[in-house]
LOVOVEX-494656 format. One record per residue (C-alpha): residue in one letter; x, y, z. Coordinates in steps of 0.25 Angstrom, whole numbers, plus 5000, padded with zeros to 4 digits. Layout:
BEGIN
SITE;res;X;Y;Z
SITE;a;X;Y;Z
...
END
This chain:
BEGIN
SITE;res;X;Y;Z
SITE;x;5015;5050;4808
SITE;x;5019;5058;4795
SITE;x;5033;5064;4795
SITE;x;5033;5079;4798
SITE;x;5037;5088;4787
SITE;x;5050;5096;4787
SITE;x;5047;5110;4789
SITE;x;5050;5120;4778
SITE;x;5063;5129;4781
SITE;x;5061;5143;4784
SITE;x;5069;5147;4772
SITE;x;5061;5139;4762
SITE;x;5048;5145;4768
SITE;x;5053;5159;4766
SITE;x;5057;5157;4752
SITE;x;5043;5153;4748
SITE;x;5036;5164;4755
SITE;x;5032;5177;4749
SITE;x;5036;5191;4753
SITE;x;5023;5193;4762
SITE;x;5027;5181;4771
SITE;x;5033;5190;4782
SITE;x;5019;5197;4783
SITE;x;5012;5184;4784
SITE;x;5022;5179;4794
SITE;x;5019;5191;4803
SITE;x;5004;5189;4803
SITE;x;4997;5185;4816
SITE;x;4992;5172;4811
SITE;x;5006;5167;4807
SITE;x;5012;5172;4820
SITE;x;5001;5165;4829
SITE;x;5003;5152;4821
SITE;x;5018;5152;4823
SITE;x;5017;5155;4838
SITE;x;5007;5143;4839
SITE;x;5016;5134;4831
SITE;x;5028;5137;4839
SITE;x;5021;5136;4852
SITE;x;5018;5122;4848
SITE;x;5030;5120;4840
SITE;x;5023;5115;4827
SITE;x;5031;5108;4817
SITE;x;5030;5111;4802
SITE;x;5021;5099;4800
SITE;x;5011;5105;4810
SITE;x;5013;5120;4806
SITE;x;5010;5118;4791
SITE;x;4996;5111;4794
SITE;x;4992;5121;4805
SITE;x;4996;5133;4797
SITE;x;4989;5129;4784
SITE;x;4976;5126;4793
SITE;x;4977;5140;4798
SITE;x;4979;5146;4785
SITE;x;4994;5150;4786
SITE;x;5005;5147;4777
SITE;x;5012;5135;4784
SITE;x;5026;5139;4779
SITE;x;5025;5153;4783
SITE;x;5020;5149;4796
SITE;x;5032;5139;4798
SITE;x;5042;5150;4794
SITE;x;5036;5159;4805
SITE;x;5037;5147;4815
SITE;x;5051;5144;4812
SITE;x;5055;5159;4813
SITE;x;5050;5159;4827
SITE;x;5057;5147;4831
SITE;x;5071;5150;4825
SITE;x;5075;5160;4837
SITE;x;5071;5149;4847
SITE;x;5079;5138;4841
SITE;x;5091;5132;4849
SITE;x;5100;5122;4843
SITE;x;5107;5110;4850
SITE;x;5120;5103;4847
SITE;x;5114;5091;4841
SITE;x;5110;5089;4827
SITE;x;5099;5083;4817
SITE;x;5103;5080;4803
SITE;x;5114;5087;4796
SITE;x;5120;5094;4809
SITE;x;5106;5102;4810
SITE;x;5106;5106;4825
SITE;x;5094;5101;4834
SITE;x;5087;5114;4838
SITE;x;5075;5117;4847
SITE;x;5066;5129;4849
SITE;x;5064;5134;4864
SITE;x;5050;5138;4864
SITE;x;5042;5144;4875
SITE;x;5034;5131;4876
SITE;x;5046;5123;4878
SITE;x;5052;5133;4888
SITE;x;5039;5132;4896
SITE;x;5039;5117;4896
SITE;x;5054;5116;4900
SITE;x;5051;5126;4912
SITE;x;5040;5116;4917
SITE;x;5049;5104;4915
SITE;x;5060;5111;4923
SITE;x;5050;5114;4934
SITE;x;5043;5101;4935
SITE;x;5053;5090;4930
SITE;x;5067;5094;4936
SITE;x;5064;5093;4951
SITE;x;5058;5084;4961
SITE;x;5045;5076;4958
SITE;x;5033;5082;4965
SITE;x;5019;5077;4965
SITE;x;5007;5085;4960
SITE;x;5004;5087;4975
SITE;x;5018;5094;4977
SITE;x;5023;5082;4985
SITE;x;5037;5076;4983
SITE;x;5037;5062;4978
SITE;x;5043;5052;4987
SITE;x;5055;5044;4983
SITE;x;5046;5031;4982
SITE;x;5036;5038;4973
SITE;x;5048;5044;4965
SITE;x;5054;5031;4962
SITE;x;5040;5025;4959
SITE;x;5037;5036;4949
SITE;x;5051;5034;4942
SITE;x;5049;5020;4940
SITE;x;5035;5022;4934
SITE;x;5041;5033;4925
SITE;x;5053;5024;4921
SITE;x;5044;5012;4918
SITE;x;5035;5021;4909
SITE;x;5046;5027;4902
SITE;x;5053;5014;4899
SITE;x;5040;5008;4894
SITE;x;5036;5020;4885
SITE;x;5050;5022;4879
SITE;x;5050;5007;4875
SITE;x;5036;5008;4869
SITE;x;5040;5020;4861
SITE;x;5051;5011;4855
SITE;x;5041;5000;4852
SITE;x;5042;4991;4864
SITE;x;5032;4979;4863
SITE;x;5027;4979;4877
SITE;x;5016;4984;4886
SITE;x;5017;4995;4897
SITE;x;5011;4985;4907
SITE;x;5021;4974;4903
SITE;x;5033;4983;4903
SITE;x;5029;4990;4916
SITE;x;5027;4976;4923
SITE;x;5041;4972;4918
SITE;x;5047;4984;4925
SITE;x;5039;4984;4937
SITE;x;5042;4969;4940
SITE;x;5056;4970;4935
SITE;x;5055;4958;4926
SITE;x;5063;4956;4914
SITE;x;5058;4961;4900
SITE;x;5050;4950;4893
SITE;x;5049;4957;4879
SITE;x;5057;4966;4870
SITE;x;5047;4977;4874
SITE;x;5049;4975;4889
SITE;x;5064;4975;4887
SITE;x;5063;4989;4880
SITE;x;5055;4994;4892
SITE;x;5065;4987;4902
SITE;x;5077;4994;4894
SITE;x;5070;5007;4895
SITE;x;5068;5006;4909
SITE;x;5082;5003;4913
SITE;x;5088;5013;4904
SITE;x;5080;5024;4911
SITE;x;5085;5019;4924
SITE;x;5099;5019;4918
SITE;x;5097;5034;4914
SITE;x;5092;5038;4928
SITE;x;5105;5032;4933
SITE;x;5114;5039;4923
SITE;x;5107;5052;4920
SITE;x;5120;5059;4924
SITE;x;5128;5052;4914
SITE;x;5133;5060;4902
SITE;x;5127;5056;4888
SITE;x;5137;5048;4879
SITE;x;5136;5038;4868
SITE;x;5139;5027;4878
SITE;x;5128;5031;4887
SITE;x;5118;5032;4876
SITE;x;5122;5018;4871
SITE;x;5120;5013;4885
SITE;x;5106;5019;4886
SITE;x;5103;5012;4872
SITE;x;5108;4999;4877
SITE;x;5099;4999;4889
SITE;x;5087;5003;4881
SITE;x;5089;4993;4870
SITE;x;5095;4981;4876
SITE;x;5088;4968;4872
SITE;x;5078;4976;4863
SITE;x;5087;4978;4851
SITE;x;5097;4971;4843
SITE;x;5110;4970;4852
SITE;x;5118;4975;4841
SITE;x;5111;4988;4841
SITE;x;5110;4991;4856
SITE;x;5119;5002;4862
SITE;x;5125;5006;4848
SITE;x;5123;5018;4839
SITE;x;5116;5014;4825
SITE;x;5125;5012;4813
SITE;x;5123;5016;4799
SITE;x;5119;5002;4795
SITE;x;5108;5002;4805
SITE;x;5099;5012;4796
SITE;x;5090;5017;4807
SITE;x;5078;5026;4804
SITE;x;5066;5030;4812
SITE;x;5053;5026;4807
SITE;x;5038;5029;4812
SITE;x;5028;5018;4815
SITE;x;5024;5018;4800
SITE;x;5038;5014;4796
SITE;x;5042;5028;4790
SITE;x;5056;5033;4792
SITE;x;5055;5046;4801
SITE;x;5069;5048;4805
SITE;x;5083;5045;4799
SITE;x;5093;5047;4810
SITE;x;5107;5053;4808
SITE;x;5117;5043;4802
SITE;x;5123;5033;4811
SITE;x;5137;5039;4808
SITE;x;5133;5052;4814
SITE;x;5129;5046;4828
SITE;x;5142;5046;4835
SITE;x;5143;5061;4833
SITE;x;5128;5064;4835
SITE;x;5128;5056;4849
SITE;x;5140;5063;4853
SITE;x;5133;5077;4850
SITE;x;5121;5071;4857
SITE;x;5128;5067;4870
SITE;x;5136;5080;4870
SITE;x;5123;5088;4869
SITE;x;5117;5080;4880
SITE;x;5129;5081;4890
SITE;x;5131;5096;4887
SITE;x;5129;5105;4899
SITE;x;5121;5117;4894
SITE;x;5128;5131;4896
SITE;x;5120;5144;4899
SITE;x;5121;5147;4884
SITE;x;5117;5134;4879
SITE;x;5106;5129;4888
SITE;x;5096;5119;4883
SITE;x;5085;5115;4893
SITE;x;5088;5100;4898
SITE;x;5074;5095;4893
SITE;x;5076;5101;4880
SITE;x;5089;5095;4879
SITE;x;5084;5081;4884
SITE;x;5073;5082;4873
SITE;x;5083;5085;4862
SITE;x;5092;5074;4866
SITE;x;5080;5065;4865
SITE;x;5077;5070;4851
SITE;x;5091;5069;4846
SITE;x;5093;5055;4850
SITE;x;5081;5051;4843
SITE;x;5085;5059;4831
SITE;x;5099;5053;4831
SITE;x;5093;5039;4833
SITE;x;5107;5033;4836
SITE;x;5103;5019;4839
SITE;x;5096;5008;4830
SITE;x;5085;5007;4840
SITE;x;5081;5013;4854
SITE;x;5083;5028;4850
SITE;x;5070;5033;4856
SITE;x;5072;5026;4869
SITE;x;5087;5031;4870
SITE;x;5082;5045;4867
SITE;x;5072;5045;4878
SITE;x;5082;5039;4888
SITE;x;5092;5050;4885
SITE;x;5081;5061;4887
SITE;x;5078;5054;4900
SITE;x;5093;5054;4903
SITE;x;5095;5069;4900
SITE;x;5083;5074;4908
SITE;x;5087;5066;4921
SITE;x;5102;5072;4918
SITE;x;5096;5086;4919
SITE;x;5089;5083;4932
SITE;x;5074;5082;4927
SITE;x;5072;5071;4937
SITE;x;5057;5070;4935
SITE;x;5059;5064;4921
SITE;x;5061;5051;4928
SITE;x;5047;5051;4931
SITE;x;5041;5054;4917
SITE;x;5040;5043;4907
SITE;x;5042;5052;4894
SITE;x;5042;5040;4884
SITE;x;5028;5036;4889
SITE;x;5022;5050;4884
SITE;x;5031;5049;4871
SITE;x;5025;5035;4869
SITE;x;5011;5040;4869
SITE;x;5014;5049;4857
SITE;x;5026;5043;4849
SITE;x;5021;5051;4836
SITE;x;5024;5064;4843
SITE;x;5037;5059;4848
SITE;x;5041;5056;4834
SITE;x;5035;5068;4828
SITE;x;5043;5077;4837
SITE;x;5056;5071;4832
SITE;x;5052;5072;4817
SITE;x;5048;5087;4819
SITE;x;5061;5090;4825
SITE;x;5069;5083;4814
SITE;x;5060;5089;4802
SITE;x;5062;5103;4808
SITE;x;5077;5105;4808
SITE;x;5079;5097;4821
SITE;x;5070;5107;4829
SITE;x;5068;5098;4841
SITE;x;5058;5107;4848
SITE;x;5047;5098;4842
SITE;x;5053;5087;4850
SITE;x;5054;5096;4863
SITE;x;5039;5100;4862
SITE;x;5036;5085;4861
SITE;x;5045;5081;4872
SITE;x;5041;5092;4882
SITE;x;5027;5089;4881
SITE;x;5030;5074;4884
SITE;x;5038;5079;4896
SITE;x;5026;5088;4901
SITE;x;5016;5077;4899
SITE;x;5025;5067;4907
SITE;x;5026;5077;4918
SITE;x;5011;5078;4919
SITE;x;5009;5063;4919
SITE;x;5020;5062;4930
SITE;x;5012;5071;4939
SITE;x;4999;5064;4936
SITE;x;5006;5051;4939
SITE;x;5011;5056;4953
SITE;x;4997;5062;4956
SITE;x;4991;5048;4953
SITE;x;5001;5041;4961
SITE;x;4999;5050;4973
SITE;x;4984;5049;4972
SITE;x;4985;5034;4973
SITE;x;4994;5036;4985
SITE;x;4983;5044;4992
SITE;x;4973;5034;4988
SITE;x;4982;5023;4994
SITE;x;4984;5031;5007
SITE;x;4969;5032;5008
SITE;x;4966;5018;5005
SITE;x;4976;5012;5015
SITE;x;4977;5023;5025
SITE;x;4975;5014;5037
SITE;x;4988;5006;5033
SITE;x;4999;5016;5036
SITE;x;5010;5005;5033
SITE;x;5008;5006;5018
SITE;x;5018;5014;5010
SITE;x;5015;5022;4997
SITE;x;5020;5010;4988
SITE;x;5011;5000;4995
SITE;x;4999;5010;4994
SITE;x;5001;5012;4979
SITE;x;5002;4996;4978
SITE;x;4989;4995;4985
SITE;x;4982;5005;4976
SITE;x;4987;4998;4964
SITE;x;4982;4984;4969
SITE;x;4968;4991;4972
SITE;x;4968;4996;4958
SITE;x;4973;4983;4952
SITE;x;4969;4972;4961
SITE;x;4973;4961;4951
SITE;x;4987;4966;4950
SITE;x;4999;4958;4956
SITE;x;5011;4965;4962
SITE;x;5026;4960;4964
SITE;x;5037;4965;4972
SITE;x;5045;4968;4960
SITE;x;5033;4977;4954
SITE;x;5032;4984;4968
SITE;x;5047;4986;4968
SITE;x;5048;4992;4954
SITE;x;5035;5000;4955
SITE;x;5040;5008;4967
SITE;x;5055;5007;4964
SITE;x;5058;5001;4977
SITE;x;5067;4989;4982
SITE;x;5062;4975;4981
SITE;x;5061;4974;4996
SITE;x;5053;4986;4998
SITE;x;5043;4982;4987
SITE;x;5042;4968;4994
SITE;x;5040;4974;5007
SITE;x;5029;4983;5002
SITE;x;5021;4972;4996
SITE;x;5023;4962;5008
SITE;x;5018;4972;5017
SITE;x;5006;4974;5009
SITE;x;5004;4959;5009
SITE;x;5005;4958;5024
SITE;x;4995;4970;5025
SITE;x;4985;4962;5017
SITE;x;4985;4972;5005
SITE;x;4992;4962;4995
SITE;x;4993;4947;4994
SITE;x;5006;4941;4990
SITE;x;5009;4928;4982
SITE;x;5021;4922;4975
SITE;x;5022;4919;4960
SITE;x;5035;4911;4959
SITE;x;5046;4920;4966
SITE;x;5038;4933;4964
SITE;x;5028;4938;4975
SITE;x;5015;4944;4970
SITE;x;5005;4953;4977
SITE;x;4991;4955;4975
SITE;x;4980;4962;4982
SITE;x;4977;4957;4996
SITE;x;4965;4957;5005
SITE;x;4966;4972;5009
SITE;x;4966;4977;4995
SITE;x;4955;4967;4991
SITE;x;4946;4973;5003
END
C-alpha cells in the first residue's frame, strides 16, 4: 500500500492561484464535485486523481473542499504531533449513522421477527461474539493459528498449545475482564493491566505491562517493511496518557458534547497513534474501544465482533490512520471507516440471529414429537445432522451455550438416553456421537 500524500495547505493553494479562481470556484462543476467529495469524505490522495480525470484543477477543488469542511470542525483535547489538536468534521452522513446506532445498538437485543432474545440465547450469542472477536483481534496482530483450532480451544476450555492460541486466549479473557470492569475509570494502571492480560506469555516478559522507552526505538511498518508511522517520543508518553485518560473519563457538558461512538472511535485512533507499548498496541486500542462503548451502555456491542470485519480489510484500517495523520489529524477519515464497520457488524448480527432462529424452527419441526427437548438440545441435534462425523464433549456444550457443567452434562445424557446420541469414554473425557435416532 503506497503511503498517502500530504495535502497542500489552503494558504499554499491560494498563493498559487490566479485572480479568476473565485469565479472558477463558484462554478457548478466545482461545487458539485466538492459536495460529492465531502459526502464520501475523500482524502487528497483520491481528490487529486478524480478531479484530474474530471478535467478539474485538483488544487482548486481541494481548496473548495477544505473551505466547506472548516465550519464543521470540532477539536478535542488530545493531540497529534507538535501539540496539534485532533479534530473531526461532523458531517450529515456521520450524524445519520450515529442516529441509527443510537436506535439499534443501545437497547435490548431483539430478533428480526421482533421477538425478545431469551437469556440462554443471549449468553450463547455473546460467547460466539467474544470468541470471534478474540480470534480476529489476534489474527490482525499476526497470530499463527487457524480459526478452527482457536475456536476449539475456547469451546473445550483447554490450555493454549501455541503462541497463536495463547494470543487468542489472552484476547478472550481480556474482553471478559473489560465486561466486568466497564464502569472502572480509565487510568494508566488500568491500561497496563489490560496490556498485561493481552500479552502475557506472548511477549518478552520485560516488555509486558510497561510503557515503551526511548531505547526501544519503536516504529510501525507495513507488510513490505516500509515505515508508515513514527509514534511520539517515549518521554512524552506519561503526559499523553494522562491527557488520554482525562479525555476518556470526562463527562460531557451541554456545551461540550461529543457523541459516545465518536469519542470511542477517537480513543481507538489516538491509542494506536501514540503507540505506547513495544507491542500489542492494536489489541489494546480495540479493547479500549470496547471498554468505552460498554461504559456508555451500548450493550449490543457485546454481540458484535468488530475485529473480524477489520481483519477482512486491514489495508483500509491502516489507510484510515494514515489519512488522518497526513491531513492535520482530521480523524473523520477514521470515523467513516469505523462507522462502516459497525454498520456491517450490526447487519451480520441480525443475519446470524435470523439463521439461528430458522434452525430452531427446523429443529422443532424435526423433533416435534419429543416435547422434552429444550432449545439447546434441538440445536445440537441439528448440528449433528449437518455434521454426522463430529464429536461433542460436555465442555464444548458448556462453552457453546455458556451454561454450567452440570446443565451441559444433563442435556447430553438425556439425549443419549433418548437414543439421539451415543456416549463413549476417551480417558477421563466423555464423547458424544450420533445415535440410532439421528442415523434413522
